[in-house]
N, C-alpha and C positions, 0 to 999 in steps of 0.2 A: 898766829894770824895777825894781820896788820890792816889798818884802814888804807884803802887805795884811792878813794874819791871822797872829797868833801865839798859840799855845796852850802855856802853861807850867803848866798845872794839875798839882797834886800833886807839886810839885818841892821843897817846903820852902825856897823862896828866902829867906824871912825878910827882915830889915831890910838886911843887906849886899847881898843879891841884887837887891832892889828899887832900892837906891841906884845900883847899876851899870846896871841896866835903864833907870832914869829918865834917866841921862846919855845912853844910846843913843837914847832916845825924844825928846830935845829937838831942836828946830830944824825948819826948813821941809822938810828932806829926808825926815823921817819921815812916811810915808803909811800907817801902820797904821790899818785900819778896824775891826778886831775884835781885842781883847786879852783873853785869858782867863788869870786868875791865881787860880783857885779853889783853895782848900785848900793854901795855901802858908805858913801861920803868919804872915801879915802883920799888923802892929800899927799903932797910930794914927800913928806917925811915917812909916810907909809911905804913908799917905794924903796927908800933906804933900808927900812926894817925887813921888808920882804927879801930884798937883794941880799942882805947879810945873812938871813936865815936859810935861803934857798940856793945860793950861788954854788955850794958844793954838794947839793942834793944829787943823788945818782938815779933817782926814780922818776922825778917830776917830768911829765911830758906836756901837759897843758895847763896854762895859767890864764884865768879869765878875770880881767879887771875892767870890764866895760862900764860906762856910765858912772864914772867916779869924778874926782876933781883934780886929776894929774895935769900938770902944766910942763912946759919945757925944762923947768928946774929938775924934774924927775928923770929926764933922759939919761944922765950918767949912771944912775942906779939901774935903769933897764939895760943899759949897755953892759954893765958888770954882770947882771943876771944872765943875759943872753950868751955872753962868752964863758962865764964861769960854770953855769949849770949845764953840763955836757949832755944830759938826757932831754932837755927842753926842746920841744918841736914846735909848739904853738904858743904865742903870746897875743892875747886879745886885749886891745886898748881902744876900742871903738867908743866914740862919744865922750871923750874926755876933753880937756881944754888946751890941747896942743895947738900951737901956731902952725901956719903953713910950713915954715922953716923947720919947726920941730917934727912935723910929719915926714918931711924929707930926710931929716937926720935919722929918724927911726928906721926909715928904709935903708939908709946906709948901714945901720947896725945889722939889718937883715942880711945885707950883702956880705958883711964881714963874718958874721956867724952863720955860715951857709946852711946849717941844718935847722935853723929857727925861722919860722914864718911868723911875721909880726903883722897883725891886722890893726890898722889905725884908722 
């Protein structure tokens, strides 16, 4: 048996916590399908860590990153994640710190990776 859903919302994981979590999420043994990390004080570097850990994951369907501190600098990491993680269907990024241009760019990512719906 394997863990399929992990909700760590409202835990103030921050950068150190996501680095440790990302290490655990790497590899074929990780079968997480839904990962919730809302309101954890996550920053742009956390997007890089998550993208590196999850880009080749074959199971993840939903990633929830609402109410964190992501800015336009994290968009390339989310682009890599949306195109690399073939199972990903939903990426929630509500109430972060994206500019209007950044939101438009994320919508473009959604158009490129047709199977992924990005909520900004």
